[in-house]
C-alpha positions as CSV (number, residue, x, y, z in Angstrom):
1,M,0.0,0.0,0.0
2,T,1.4,3.4,-1.0
3,K,1.6,6.4,1.2
4,S,-1.1,8.1,-0.9
5,D,-3.4,5.1,-0.3
6,E,-2.8,5.2,3.4
7,K,-3.7,8.9,3.4
8,E,-6.9,8.2,1.5
9,E,-7.8,5.6,4.2
10,T,-8.3,8.4,6.6
11,L,-10.8,10.3,4.4
12,P,-14.5,9.5,4.5
13,L,-15.7,7.4,1.5
14,L,-18.5,9.9,0.8
15,S,-17.3,13.5,0.5
16,S,-19.3,16.3,1.9
17,S,-18.7,19.5,3.8
18,S,-16.0,19.8,6.4
19,K,-18.4,18.8,9.1
20,E,-17.6,15.1,8.4
21,K,-13.9,15.7,8.9
22,G,-12.0,15.6,12.2
23,L,-14.3,13.1,13.9
24,R,-11.7,11.1,15.6
25,T,-12.3,11.3,19.4
26,P,-10.4,8.4,20.7
27,T,-12.3,6.5,23.3
28,K,-10.7,4.1,25.8
29,N,-13.3,2.0,27.5
30,I,-14.4,-1.6,27.8
31,F,-18.1,-1.2,26.8
32,L,-17.8,-2.0,23.1
33,P,-15.6,-5.1,23.6
34,L,-17.7,-6.3,26.5
35,G,-21.0,-5.6,24.7
36,T,-19.7,-7.3,21.6
37,F,-18.7,-10.4,23.7
38,I,-22.1,-10.6,25.3
39,Y,-24.0,-9.9,22.1
40,S,-22.1,-12.5,20.1
41,A,-22.7,-15.1,22.8
42,G,-26.4,-14.5,22.7
43,L,-26.6,-14.6,18.9
44,E,-24.6,-17.7,18.6
45,L,-26.6,-19.5,21.3
46,G,-29.8,-18.5,19.5
47,S,-28.5,-19.5,16.1
48,T,-27.4,-23.0,17.4
49,T,-30.7,-23.5,19.1
50,L,-32.7,-22.5,16.0
51,H,-30.8,-24.9,13.7
52,Q,-31.2,-27.9,16.0
53,Y,-34.8,-27.0,16.8
54,A,-35.6,-26.9,13.1
55,Y,-34.0,-30.3,12.6
56,N,-35.8,-31.7,15.6
57,Y,-39.1,-30.2,14.6
58,T,-39.1,-31.6,11.1
59,G,-38.0,-35.0,12.4
60,Q,-40.8,-35.2,14.8
61,A,-43.3,-33.8,12.3
62,S,-42.3,-36.6,9.9
63,S,-42.9,-39.2,12.6
64,Q,-46.3,-37.6,13.6
65,N,-44.9,-36.7,17.0
66,T,-44.9,-32.9,17.2
67,S,-44.7,-32.6,21.0
68,L,-41.5,-31.0,22.0
69,F,-42.2,-31.3,25.8
70,Q,-41.6,-34.9,26.6
71,D,-38.6,-36.2,28.6
72,H,-35.3,-34.6,28.1
73,D,-33.8,-37.3,25.9
74,N,-36.5,-36.7,23.3
75,Q,-35.9,-33.0,23.3
76,S,-32.2,-33.1,22.7
77,E,-31.1,-36.4,21.3
78,L,-31.5,-36.1,17.5
79,S,-31.9,-39.8,16.8
80,C,-29.5,-40.1,13.8
81,H,-28.8,-43.8,13.9
82,R,-32.4,-44.8,14.5
83,N,-33.7,-43.2,11.4
84,S,-33.3,-44.5,7.9
85,S,-31.0,-42.6,5.6
86,K,-34.0,-41.7,3.4
87,H,-35.8,-40.1,6.3
88,Q,-32.7,-38.3,7.5
89,N,-32.2,-36.7,4.1
90,A,-35.9,-35.7,4.1
91,N,-35.5,-34.1,7.5
92,Q,-32.4,-32.3,6.5
93,E,-34.0,-31.0,3.4
94,D,-37.1,-29.8,5.2
95,A,-35.1,-28.1,8.0
96,A,-32.8,-26.5,5.4
97,N,-35.9,-25.2,3.5
98,W,-37.3,-23.6,6.6
99,L,-34.0,-22.0,7.5
100,M,-33.7,-20.7,3.9
101,Y,-37.2,-19.2,4.0
102,F,-36.4,-17.5,7.4
103,E,-33.2,-16.0,6.0
104,L,-35.0,-14.8,2.8
105,M,-37.5,-13.0,5.0
106,E,-34.8,-11.6,7.2
107,Y,-32.5,-10.3,4.5
108,S,-35.1,-9.1,2.0
109,I,-36.2,-6.6,4.7
110,G,-32.7,-6.2,6.2
111,I,-30.6,-5.3,3.1
112,P,-32.5,-1.9,2.5
113,M,-32.2,-1.2,6.2
114,I,-28.5,-1.8,6.2
115,I,-28.2,0.7,3.4
116,L,-30.1,3.2,5.4
117,A,-27.9,2.5,8.4
118,G,-24.8,3.2,6.3
119,I,-26.3,6.5,5.1
120,Y,-27.6,7.8,8.3
121,S,-24.8,6.6,10.7
122,D,-22.9,9.7,9.6
123,F,-25.7,11.9,10.9
124,I,-27.6,10.1,13.6
125,G,-24.5,8.5,15.0
126,R,-23.0,5.1,15.3
127,K,-24.3,4.3,18.8
128,F,-27.9,4.5,17.8
129,F,-27.5,1.8,15.1
130,I,-25.5,-0.4,17.5
131,L,-28.2,-0.3,20.1
132,L,-31.0,-0.7,17.5
133,S,-29.4,-3.8,16.1
134,V,-28.8,-5.4,19.5
135,F,-32.3,-4.5,20.7
136,G,-33.8,-6.0,17.5
137,S,-31.8,-9.2,18.0
138,A,-33.1,-9.4,21.5
139,G,-36.7,-9.1,20.2
140,Q,-36.0,-11.7,17.5
141,L,-34.7,-14.2,20.0
142,F,-37.5,-13.5,22.5
143,C,-40.0,-14.2,19.7
144,M,-38.2,-17.5,19.0
145,F,-38.5,-18.3,22.8
146,I,-42.3,-17.7,22.6
147,V,-42.7,-20.0,19.6
148,I,-40.7,-22.8,21.2
149,Y,-42.3,-22.5,24.7
150,F,-45.9,-22.6,23.5
151,D,-45.1,-25.3,20.9
152,L,-46.3,-23.2,18.0
153,H,-45.9,-24.0,14.4
154,I,-42.4,-23.3,13.1
155,G,-43.9,-20.9,10.6
156,Y,-44.4,-18.3,13.4
157,L,-40.6,-17.8,13.3
158,F,-41.2,-15.7,10.2
159,I,-42.2,-13.0,12.7
160,S,-38.8,-13.2,14.4
161,S,-37.1,-13.0,11.0
162,A,-39.0,-9.9,10.2
163,I,-38.0,-8.3,13.5
164,S,-34.4,-8.9,12.7
165,G,-34.8,-7.6,9.2
166,I,-36.4,-4.4,10.3
167,V,-33.4,-3.4,12.4
168,G,-31.0,-4.4,9.6
169,T,-30.0,-7.8,11.1
170,H,-26.7,-8.2,13.1
171,Y,-24.8,-6.7,10.1
172,T,-26.0,-3.3,11.2
173,F,-24.1,-3.8,14.4
174,S,-21.0,-4.9,12.5
175,L,-21.3,-1.9,10.2
176,A,-21.8,0.7,13.0
177,S,-19.1,-0.8,15.3
178,S,-16.6,-1.0,12.5
179,V,-17.2,2.7,11.6
180,L,-16.9,3.6,15.3
181,I,-13.5,1.9,15.4
182,A,-12.5,3.7,12.2
183,D,-13.4,7.0,13.9
184,T,-11.1,6.3,16.8
185,T,-8.1,4.7,15.1
186,G,-5.3,6.1,13.0
187,T,-3.9,5.2,9.6
188,G,-2.0,2.1,8.4
189,K,-2.5,-1.3,9.8
190,A,-3.8,-0.2,13.2
191,R,-7.4,0.0,11.9
192,S,-7.6,-3.4,10.4
193,F,-6.0,-4.9,13.5
194,H,-8.4,-3.2,15.9
195,I,-11.4,-4.4,13.8
196,A,-9.9,-7.9,14.0
197,L,-9.5,-7.5,17.7
198,I,-13.2,-6.7,18.1
199,H,-13.9,-9.9,16.1
200,S,-11.7,-11.8,18.5
201,Y,-14.0,-10.7,21.4
202,K,-16.8,-11.8,19.3
203,G,-15.1,-15.2,18.8
204,V,-14.6,-15.7,22.6
205,G,-18.3,-15.1,23.1
206,Q,-19.2,-17.5,20.4
207,V,-16.9,-20.2,21.8
208,L,-18.4,-20.0,25.2
209,A,-21.9,-20.0,23.8
210,N,-21.2,-23.1,21.7
211,L,-19.7,-25.0,24.6
212,G,-22.7,-24.1,26.8
213,S,-25.3,-24.7,24.1
214,G,-24.6,-28.3,23.7
215,Y,-25.1,-29.1,27.4
216,L,-28.1,-26.8,27.7
217,I,-29.9,-28.3,24.8
218,Q,-29.0,-31.8,26.0
219,L,-30.2,-31.2,29.6
220,T,-33.1,-28.8,29.2
221,G,-34.3,-28.9,25.6
222,F,-34.7,-25.8,23.5
223,V,-36.7,-23.5,25.7
224,I,-34.1,-22.5,28.2
225,P,-31.3,-21.8,25.6
226,S,-33.7,-19.6,23.6
227,L,-34.6,-17.6,26.7
228,I,-31.0,-17.2,27.8
229,S,-30.0,-16.0,24.3
230,S,-32.6,-13.3,24.4
231,A,-31.6,-12.2,27.9
232,L,-27.9,-12.0,26.8
233,C,-28.9,-9.6,24.0
234,F,-30.8,-7.4,26.4
235,V,-27.8,-7.3,28.7
236,A,-25.6,-6.4,25.8
237,C,-27.9,-3.6,24.9
238,F,-27.7,-2.2,28.4
239,T,-23.9,-2.5,28.4
240,L,-23.5,-0.8,25.0
241,S,-25.7,2.1,26.1
242,F,-22.6,3.3,28.0
243,E,-20.5,3.4,24.9
244,K,-19.5,6.9,23.8
245,E,-20.7,8.4,20.6
246,T,-17.9,9.4,18.2
247,L,-19.9,12.0,16.3
248,T,-20.5,15.4,17.8
249,E,-23.9,16.9,18.2
250,S,-23.3,19.5,15.5
251,I,-22.7,16.7,13.0
252,K,-25.6,14.6,14.1
253,T,-28.0,17.5,13.6
254,A,-26.6,18.3,10.1
255,K,-28.9,15.7,8.5
256,P,-30.0,16.1,4.9
257,S,-33.3,15.1,3.5
258,F,-34.2,11.5,2.7
259,C,-33.9,12.0,-1.1
260,R,-30.5,13.9,-0.7
261,S,-29.2,11.0,1.4
262,F,-30.0,8.4,-1.3
263,L,-28.6,10.7,-4.0
264,R,-25.4,11.0,-1.9
265,F,-25.2,7.2,-1.4
266,F,-25.6,6.3,-5.1
267,G,-23.7,9.3,-6.2
268,F,-20.6,7.6,-4.8
269,F,-20.7,5.2,-7.7
270,C,-21.8,7.7,-10.3
271,G,-20.3,11.1,-9.5
272,R,-16.7,12.1,-8.7
273,G,-17.9,15.0,-6.6
274,Y,-19.3,12.6,-4.0
275,R,-16.0,10.9,-3.1
276,N,-12.6,12.0,-2.1
277,N,-9.9,10.6,-4.3
278,V,-11.4,7.1,-4.1
279,H,-10.8,5.0,-7.2
280,I,-14.2,3.5,-7.9
281,L,-12.9,0.5,-9.8
282,K,-10.7,-0.4,-6.9
283,F,-13.6,-0.1,-4.5
284,V,-15.9,-2.2,-6.7
285,A,-13.2,-4.9,-7.1
286,N,-12.7,-5.0,-3.3
287,L,-16.5,-5.2,-2.8
288,L,-16.8,-8.1,-5.3
289,C,-13.9,-9.9,-3.5
290,F,-15.6,-9.4,-0.2
291,M,-18.9,-10.8,-1.6
292,M,-17.2,-13.8,-3.1
293,I,-15.7,-14.8,0.2
294,M,-18.7,-14.0,2.3
295,C,-21.4,-15.7,0.2
296,P,-20.1,-19.2,0.7
297,E,-19.3,-18.5,4.4
298,V,-22.9,-17.3,5.1
299,A,-24.5,-20.1,3.1
300,A,-22.3,-22.8,4.8
301,S,-23.1,-21.5,8.3
302,S,-26.8,-21.9,7.6
303,I,-26.6,-25.6,6.8
304,R,-23.5,-26.6,8.6
305,T,-25.3,-27.7,11.7
306,L,-27.8,-29.8,9.7
307,F,-24.9,-31.3,7.8
308,I,-23.2,-32.6,10.9
309,L,-26.4,-33.8,12.6
310,G,-27.0,-36.3,9.9
311,E,-24.9,-39.3,8.6
312,P,-22.1,-40.1,8.6
313,F,-21.3,-37.7,11.5
314,C,-24.4,-38.1,13.7
315,F,-23.3,-35.4,16.1
316,T,-25.1,-35.0,19.4
317,S,-25.9,-31.6,20.9
318,E,-22.6,-31.6,22.8
319,M,-20.6,-32.4,19.7
320,V,-22.3,-29.6,17.8
321,G,-21.2,-27.3,20.6
322,Y,-17.6,-28.5,20.5
323,F,-17.5,-28.2,16.7
324,G,-18.9,-24.6,16.8
325,A,-16.4,-23.7,19.5
326,A,-13.5,-25.1,17.5
327,T,-14.7,-23.2,14.5
328,D,-14.8,-19.9,16.4
329,I,-11.4,-20.5,18.0
330,A,-9.9,-21.0,14.6
331,N,-11.7,-18.1,12.9
332,H,-11.7,-15.4,15.5
333,I,-8.9,-16.1,18.0
334,I,-6.2,-18.0,16.1
335,G,-7.0,-15.9,13.0
336,T,-6.5,-12.7,14.9
337,V,-3.1,-13.8,16.2
338,L,-2.1,-14.9,12.7
339,L,-3.3,-11.5,11.3
340,K,-1.1,-9.7,13.7
341,L,1.9,-11.8,12.8
342,L,1.2,-11.3,9.1
343,H,1.1,-7.5,9.6
344,L,4.7,-7.7,10.7
345,C,5.9,-8.8,7.3
346,I,3.3,-8.4,4.5
347,H,0.6,-6.0,3.4
348,D,-3.2,-6.3,4.0
349,E,-3.7,-7.3,0.3
350,S,-1.4,-10.3,0.7
351,S,-3.2,-11.3,4.0
352,T,-6.5,-11.2,2.1
353,I,-5.1,-13.6,-0.6
354,I,-4.0,-16.0,2.1
355,G,-7.5,-15.9,3.5
356,F,-9.0,-16.7,0.2
357,L,-6.7,-19.7,-0.3
358,S,-7.4,-21.0,3.2
359,G,-11.2,-20.7,2.6
360,I,-10.9,-22.8,-0.6
361,A,-9.0,-25.5,1.3
362,K,-11.5,-25.5,4.1
363,F,-14.5,-26.0,1.8
364,L,-12.8,-28.7,-0.2
365,M,-12.0,-30.6,3.0
366,I,-15.6,-30.3,4.2
367,A,-16.8,-31.7,0.9
368,F,-14.7,-34.8,1.2
369,S,-15.1,-35.3,5.0
370,M,-16.1,-38.8,6.0
371,N,-15.7,-38.7,9.8
372,A,-15.6,-36.3,12.7
373,I,-11.8,-35.9,12.6
374,M,-11.9,-34.6,9.0
375,I,-14.7,-32.2,9.7
376,F,-12.8,-30.8,12.7
377,M,-9.6,-30.5,10.7
378,S,-11.4,-28.5,8.0
379,E,-11.9,-25.6,10.4
């Protein structure tokens, strides 16, 4: 990266008046890391619970036994070996379809809201969207708890997906927290490392949530984990309310009209006057690379739990938790340490290429996995 590129990193992507400059008010507190840790734990616990609940629900529906409130073994032991391979494939397909429909509902609403969050975070502030996202996730998970507790039809979970979409999903939190970090960090590699450091806190929360989820689901079923996941998000919302806003009041009140905001957003791609020395082709290329690496990751995370619950792995709830914990340790904790080491000798672009290659190797190994050892090694 050249010196001119590093200098451009400090400028806002969307140019405007001088009101958007000089926003760096370094904040040294623990609320963002702690809130990220708690929020990630709640989200991961809720996600793991939802995936196993969907698999269990479709399995019981296919056997005409839809009661989820029998003894503990029937709630948590997903009887892999006792079902025929044909029935297991049907259960996996049904559960995957439900999860796909939920995500379509969530992101069809959420993507426009994420765009709005990106536009208005420069005027309303970063903290508002951080709290909005966390509070929405708490509402989503509480709705899931209601559906599970009252043994309602799984289709009622579309309501929880809509709640998440209205607040821009958890990606609004990632967007606002990353911008907040960019506001309070300097040039060079410090910014990418601090963002990776926040992801490491996220990883620690996910590791603990995965380890706990297996035992919780095994011992209590799906009701208690869904309630705890919602409670964790409410606690995270309270914790993050103490985080300092990085935008001043004068900037937050300098808000343009709704139409001007959209013109300003799309003008970044069309008009040179809306950006400060940012090469649009370079930006689009980076955006495409990001989408190419994120699309398989997001798709795989949605069906990974269903994949390891069936044959030939037949993971129990505890094993699902161990696998999720191993995945998060590799991605967020070990990955952060490796990123710091790579920063000592290579540029960010080279680190990105290494990430692409490791992702390719991971998915190839998952595709050819025949036992638990191989599936763990893939992560």
